[in-house]
N, C-alpha and C positions, 0 to 999 in steps of 0.2 A: 476139438473142432466143432463148430456150431452146426446145427441141422441144415441151415441155409447154405453154408459153405460146402457141406457135403453134397447137397443137391446140385450145386454148381459143378463140382468136379465130376459127379456121375454124368451130368448132362454133357460135359466136355468130352469125356471118354466115349460116350455113346456116339456123339457126332463124329469124332475122329475115326471111329470104327467104320463109318459109312463110306469112307473113301473120298477121293478128290471129286468124283462126279457129283456127290451131294453138295460139297462146298461151293461148286461152281454155280449152283442155283441160289436164289435169294432165300436165306433162312428166315423163319418166322420172326426171329428176334432182331432183324436188321434195323428196324425202326425204333428199337428201345432207346429211350433217353432223348430222342429227337423232340424239339420244342417248336411250338407255333405261337405267333403273336396274336393276342386277343384284342387288347385295348390299351390306351394310355391317357394320362392327363399331363398337361404341361409339356406336350410333345412339340419340339421345334422342327419345322420343315413340313412340307406337304406330302412327302413320300412315306408310306407306311413301312415300319421296320420289318425286316425279314431276315432269314438265315440263309447264308450261302457258304457251302463247304464247312458246315458246322460252326460258322462264326456269324454272330448277329450284331448289329449296331443300331444305335438310336441316339438322339440328343434330347435331354429333358432339362427343364428349369428346376432349380432347387425346390424340393417338396413335391415334384411331379412323380407320377407312378407309371409303371408298365406291368401289364398282366400277361403271363405266359402259361401255356399248357403243355404238359409232358405226358406221353403215353408209355406204359410198360407192358411187359408180357407175363405169361405165367411164371410163377416161382420167383419173380423179381419185384422189389418195392423201390420205386424211383426216389431220387433225392435232388433237391435244389439247395445251392449255397449262394450266399451273396456277401460281397465286401464293398465298402464305400457306400453302403445303403443298408436298408433293413427289409425284412419280410413284414408287410403291412397286414396281410391276410392270406388265407389259403383255404382250399376246398375241404369239405368234411372228411375226405380220405386222408388228410394230413394227420401225422401222429399227434395225438392230443389236441389241445387248443393252442394254435399259434398265437403267441403273445406279441403285440406290437414291439418292434425293436429286435425281434429274433433274427438270427443269421442263417437259418436253414429251415427247410420244411421237407418232410418225407412221408411217403405212404405207410399206412399201417397194414394194408391188405394188398397182396400181390395182384398184378394184372388189373390195376385200377388207373383211372385218369387223374392226374394231379394238376390242379390249377393254383397258381400263387401270384400275388400282387406284391411288387417290390417298389420301395419309395427311395428316391434320390435324396441325399442329405447335404452334401458339401460341394459348392461351386469350385471348379478347378480340379476336383478329384473324381476319377472315373468310378462308376458303380459297375462291378463285374459280377455277372450272374453265371453260374455253371450248373449244368444238368448231368446227372449220373443215372445210368440204366438201373443200378441197384445201389442201395445205401452203403453197401460194403465195398463198392468199386473205388479205385484210386485214379482212374482216368476219366476225365469229363468227356461227354459226348458233344454237347454244344456249349459254346462260351459266348455270352453276350457282353459287349463292352459299351456301356452307356456313358456318353459324355454329359457331364453335369455343368450347367451354366447358370449364372445369376439371373434372377427374374428381371425382365425388362430389357434384356439384351437382344433377343430375337425381334427382328423387324424394326429395330430402333437405330437411327443413323449413328454410325461410328466414324469419327474423323480419322482415326488411325487406320481404318480399313478401307475408307473411301478414297477415290482419286478425283481431284479437282485441279486442273492445270491450264495455264495459258500455253497454247500450241502454235506451231508456225504454219499450219494449213488446216483445211476443213476435212481431211481424211484421217488425221491422227487421233487415235483413241486417247482417253485420259491417261496421263503419265503421273509418276510419283512426284515429279517436280516440274516447275515451269520450264519450257524450252528457253535456253539463254537468249536474251535480247528480243524474244518474240513479243515482248510488251512494248517495243519501240515500233511505232506504226508510221509509215510514210503518209504524207498529206493526202487525204481523200481515200485512204485504204481502210481495211477492216481488221480488227483484232478478233481472236478466236479463243473461247474457253470451252474445254471438253470436260465432261464429268461422268463418273460411274459411281453410284452410291451403294454402299453396303452396310450391313449391321455388324455387331460385334462378333458374329459367328462367321464373318466373311461371306454371308449370303447376300445377294443383291436385294435391294429393297423392292417391295411389290410395286406394280405399275400404278396402284392407286395412291402412292405417296405424292403429296403436293410439293412441287419444286417451283420456285420463282426467283427471278433475279431483277434487281433494280439498280439504276444509276444513282449512286450515293453522292457523287460530286463530279463537277466538270460538265462542260457542254457537250454531252454525248447522247447517243440513242442506242437501243439494244433490240435484237430480234432473233428469229430462228432461221434466217436465211442471210446469205452474203449481202453486204452493203445495205444494211437497214437505213431507212431515211426518217423514221419517226418512232416514237414510243420510248418511254423511260422505264417500263416494266414489262416483263415477259414471263409466261408460265411455260416451263420446260417439261419434258417427259421424264418419267422414272422407269427404270433406274439410270438410264444413260441418255445424254443428248449433247448438242453443240449449240453454244450461244455466240452471237456475232455482235461486236461493238464497233461503232463508227462515230465520227464527229457529227454533231448536229449540223444540218444543212445550212443553218444561218451563221455557222461559225467555221465554215471551210476556210482553209488558208491560215487559220489562226491556231497557234500551238495550244494544245489542251492536255491536261492531266486529269484523267477520268477514273474513278473508282467504282467497282461493281460489287454489290453485296448479293450473296447467294443464300437463300433460305430453304430449309427442308422441314416440312411439317410445322411451319410457322416459326422456326428458330433460325437465326442467322448462323451459318456454319463456315463461311469463307468470304474473304474480300480480295478482289484482284484489281490491280491498278495498271493502267496503260498510259504511255506517253505518246500523244499524237503530234507528229511534226507539223509545222506550218509550211507556208510557201517560202521560197528563197527570199531572205531579207538582206543578206550581205554575202560577199565573197572575200576571202582573205588568203594571202599567200605568205608562206614563212620559209625560213632557211634557204634563202636565195643564194645560188652559187655563181660562179664565173664561167661563161661559155668559152669555147675554143674557136678561134678564127677558122673560116672555111669548113665549118662543121655544123651538121644538124644536131644540136645539143639537146639531150633529154635529161629528165631528172634534175632540173635546175632549181626546183622549188616545190613546195607542197601546198596544194590548194584545197580549201574546204569551203563548202557552201553551208550557210547557217540560216536558221529561221529567226524570227524576232525574239525567241526565248534562248537563243544560243545553241540550239540543238544542231548537231552535225547531220546533214541531209545527203542521202545517196540518190542515185538514179536521176541526176541533174545534168543537163547539157550546158556546157560552158565553152565559150570561145575566147580567144585572145587576139590582140592586135597592137601594133605600135601606135603611140599617141600622135607623133608628128610624122607625116608622110616622108619628109626629107630624110628621116633616119633609116629609111629602107636601104641606104647605102651601107649601113652597118648591120642591121637586123632585117633579113628579108622575110621572115615569117615567125609567128608565135604559135606554139602548139599546146594542147591540153590533152593528156592521156584520157582514155575512156573511163568514166566513173563506173565502178563495179555496181551492178544492180543488187540491191539488198532486199528484194522481195520476189515472191513466186506468184505469178498471175496477179491477183488483186490482194494477196495476203502477204504479210511480212514473213520473209524466209528465215528470220532469226539470226541474221548476221550482225556482228557487233557494230554499233554505230561509231565506235571509237577505233575502227580499223584504219590502217594507213591511208591517209588522204591520197587523192589523185595527184599526179605530178604534172608540172608545166615545163616547157622548154622553149628554145628559140634557135633559129638558124642564123649563124654568123657568116657574113661575107669575109673576104680577105682583109678587111679593114678593122683594126682594133680600136676600141673606144672604151673610156671609163664608164659610160652609161648611156643607154637609150631607154626612154620611158615607155613602158608597156602597161596595158590594163586588160581586165577580163570582164566578160558580161554573161548574163543568163536571162532568158525571157521570164518576165514576171507573170505571164498568163493573161494579161489584160492589154496586150499590144505594145508594151514597153519593155524595158530591160532593167535589171539590177546590175550596177557596175561596181567593180572593185576599186580600191585606191590605185594610184599609179605606182609602179615599181620600176626599179632600175635594172635593166638587162645589160650585162657587161660582156664584151667580147675581147679576149686577150690572146696574144700569140704566145709561143713558147719562150722561155727566158733566153736572153742573150747576155744579160748581166745579172750578177747576184751579189748581195752583200750579206754580212753575218755579224752578229753582236750578241753579247751576254746581257742578261737583265741587270747585272750589277758589275761594278769594276773590281770589287774585292769580296772574298768569301771567307768564312771561318770553316774549319774542318767539320764535316758532317752536313754542311748546307746542301740544298738542292739548287743547282744552277740550271738556268734555262738558256739554251742557245737558239736564236731565231735566225733563219735564213730567208731572205726576201728576194724573189725573182721578178724581173721586169722584162718586157719584150722590147723590140727595137724602137718603139715609140714612147718608151718609158711607162707603159701601162702595166699594172700588176698582172702577172701571168695567170693563165687559166687553171681551173681545178683538175684538168686532166694531165698536166705536165708532171712527169716523174723526176726525181732527183738524179737518177742514173739509169744505166742500161747494163744488164748482166753481161759479163765477159768482155764487153766492148768499152763501156764507160763506167767502171766500178766507182761508186761513191766512197770517199775516204774522209772520216772525221775522227780526229784523235788529239788528245792533249794530256800532258803529265798530271798525275794526281786527280784525274777525272774519270769516273766509271759510269758508262752509259746505263741509264735505267732500262732503255730499250734501244738496242743497236740500230743504226741507220741501215736501211736496205734500199736497193736500187728501185724497188717498186713503190717506195714512199712518194706520195703526191703532195703538191702544194694545195693549200686551202686558203682562199681569199688572198692569194699571192704570197703566202708564207708557209714555211715548214719549221716546226719547233722540235727540239730534242732536249731531254733532261738528263743531268749528270749528278752523281753523288760526289761531293768534294772530298778529296783526301786530306791527310793530316800533316803533310809536310809543307811548312811555310815557304813562301818564295813568290817570285814573279815568273809567269809562264806564258806560253802562246799555244793556242789550239789551231791545228791545221784543218781548214775546211776546203775540201777539194771536190768539185763537181765537174769531172772531165767532160761530161756531156755538153757542157755549156762554156767551156774554155775555148777562146779563140783570139787570134790577133786582130781579126776584123773589128771586134767590139772591145778590144783591150781587156779581155777577161782572163784571169789566171787564178790559181789556188790562193786562198786567203789565210792570213795569220791573225788570229784574234787574241788580243792580250787579256790576261786576267791575273789576279793576285790571290794568294792564300795567306791569311794572317790571323793569329789567334786574337789579337786585339786585347790581350790581357794586361792589367795594371798591377799585377802582383809583384812584390820585391823578391829578387833571387837571393839565395844564401850567400853568394859572392858579394852582392851589394851590402848585405848585412855585416859581413866580416870586414869589409872595407870601411864601413862607417864606424865600426868599433875601434879599429886601428887608428882611425883619424881622431876619434874622440879621446882615446888614451894619450895620443901625442899632444893633443890640445891641453889635456889636464896636466901632463908632465911640464909643459911650458909654463902653465899658470903656477904650478908649485915652485918651479925654479925662480920665477919672478918674485913670488912671495918671500922665498928664502933670502933673496938678494935684498929685498926691501927691509927685511927685519935686521939683517946684519949691519946695514947703514945706521940703524938706530942705536 
């Protein structure tokens, strides 16, 4: 046992003999092995490193140094160890001469102050420094974990750690990605870019960092407040700010695609692109249906308002009307559902411009008609209107007669057959889109035919579309002539001479292959023919 170890044990026994009262007070050796921060080179961050609960932290660039001091008490010689770095130098109390690259430094004389400087070596690998109250101890008093980063990372813009995004209002802080559709801006509205700039250590860049944004393309302006009216370049604040982009005042009502370049410390770091919608240039209605008589029909078609570039526009007021006043006897009113607002205050709210268009409809009187011309209009902002083309609004009654037929007269096994049922009202007008083929429990629809399997079975709730309802069947394998029963009891009546229908169809293979029976029959016939020829030949030879 060494003399030093013996001294430790004697001291321990002496202290234990004093009792709990002595241990409750702070012993003279309580601060042994504790470290304090002296200085550093290559230090990242403005806060000086310190120790809390025996743990110290700091961040250094590769090659940077940190100097620590440790105090010990009588009969103890302190020790520093380091991994992930080296001891660059130590005070004269250190054992021998500390050679650059050493992994430890300890006192040669008890109760002396030991100061050592440690150098970071590898980026991405922590440098860990530990202090021990005595060089023979196995439990560290303080542990310093030094994060080592590459030179040039601190205070330098990092694209991977910074946030630059298009947002849907001016209160949203920068996000990891652009808000969907927030780059689609309504005519005369404002686009927003938010940013928070950081370095590779995820620290925000200093306020002295120069940030500016320029309009790279398109007829737009940029500023630091909502609805800018002039300027194609603006200097933003660091590390965070909000930029506003709008159409140039000379190009309002004109669709624009504008790109914004954002630069940090003189280098372009991001480009953001906005699509500014123009004024309404056209109105279009699609998927027009057939209205029901004596009904205020809605959802009869889909209307979109477009600018001159073909962009779908929201927040537009559109009205509709019949073209000829006399047609009011058939269509008494034309309606347009409210267009959903796609923006919040003066900023785009980020709603998809490709959302379901608004719907149109019309109110039908009791009179059915194959078509009344209607059109739609929207104010152009200069005292006039933008008009849609004319569209046919139809009003039809419920069916009183129906017919049915297949798409072909004959099928081969495995074919897909299409049965089409056509309904017409009392005036011969194709039925409306609200009419159903049956009514549950009262008028159950029945459609069936031999060797025909429905792809989707008919239900009472099935409705007519454009006056017809179609069903598909898989054709079976048994050849023959058949009839399919089509029965819509809801519309059967003696008044209109309507009853269930029988629709004819055939199933035939259409094959040209010769059967075995036909082959045998031909062979027998051939043999008989040969026998006759032989007999005739024998007879002729005998005569000679």
